C-alpha positions in Angstrom: 15.7 5.5 -5.6 12.9 7.8 -6.8 11.1 5.0 -8.7 10.9 3.0 -5.4 9.4 6.0 -3.7 6.8 6.3 -6.4 5.9 2.6 -6.1 5.5 3.0 -2.3 3.3 6.1 -2.7 1.1 4.5 -5.4 0.8 1.3 -3.3 -0.3 3.3 -0.2 -2.8 5.2 -2.3 -4.2 2.1 -3.8 -4.4 0.3 -0.4 -6.1 3.2 1.3 -8.5 3.6 -1.6 -9.4 -0.1 -1.4 -10.1 0.0 2.3 -12.2 3.2 2.1 -14.1 1.7 -0.9 -14.9 -1.4 1.1 -16.0 0.6 4.1 -18.3 2.8 1.9 -19.9 -0.3 0.3 -20.7 -1.7 3.7 -22.4 1.6 4.8 -19.7 2.6 7.2 -19.3 6.1 5.8 -23.0 7.1 5.7 -23.0 10.1 8.0 -20.9 13.3 8.0 -19.4 12.6 11.5 -18.4 9.1 10.5 -16.8 10.4 7.3 -14.9 13.0 9.4 -13.6 10.4 11.8 -12.7 8.1 9.0 -10.8 10.8 7.2 -8.9 11.8 10.4 -8.0 8.2 11.2 -6.8 7.7 7.6 -4.7 10.8 7.8 -3.1 9.8 11.1 -2.5 6.3 9.9 -1.0 7.3 6.5 1.2 10.0 8.1 2.5 7.4 10.7 3.1 5.0 7.8 5.0 7.5 5.7 7.2 8.5 8.7 8.1 4.8 9.3 8.5 3.7 5.7 12.1 4.9 5.5 13.6 1.7 6.7 11.5 -0.4 4.3 12.4 1.9 1.4 16.1 1.6 2.3 15.9 -2.2 2.4 14.0 -2.3 -1.0 16.6 0.0 -2.5 19.5 -2.1 -1.2 17.8 -5.2 -2.6 17.2 -3.6 -6.0 20.8 -2.2 -6.2 22.3 -5.7 -5.5 23.7 -4.8 -2.1 22.0 -7.8 -0.6 23.2 -10.2 -3.3 21.0 -12.9 -4.7 18.7 -13.0 -1.7 17.8 -9.4 -2.4 16.8 -10.1 -6.0 14.6 -13.0 -4.8 13.0 -10.6 -2.4 12.3 -8.1 -5.2 10.9 -10.9 -7.3 8.6 -12.1 -4.5 7.5 -8.5 -3.8 6.7 -8.0 -7.5 4.7 -11.3 -7.6 2.7 -10.2 -4.6 1.9 -6.8 -6.1 0.9 -8.4 -9.4 -1.3 -10.9 -7.6 -2.9 -8.1 -5.5 -3.6 -6.0 -8.6 -5.0 -9.0 -10.5 -7.4 -9.8 -7.6 -8.5 -6.2 -7.6 -9.3 -6.3 -11.3 -11.0 -9.7 -11.1 -13.1 -9.3 -8.0 -13.5 -5.5 -7.9 -12.3 -5.0 -4.3 -9.6 -6.1 -1.9 -11.9 -7.0 1.0 -15.1 -9.0 0.7 
């Protein structure tokens, strides 16, 4: 169960980093006030996400433990394929959003 929590935390960190990086490249974070607002919004969004992630983490844990049967293993395989594709695109193109 701890490994799934680590994966979710790393995924949320990488996702938020990609979004902030794309915003910075487009000049969105050029002033101090804008950076403050962006940081506040990111904090509120991430805390809301972390409060609501419990159901997703429980579902992923049940799928990984075999409680959902073969469909759960297909779900885990699809989720892994999506994460690998996302990471490959980040490495190849340098950003998540163009």
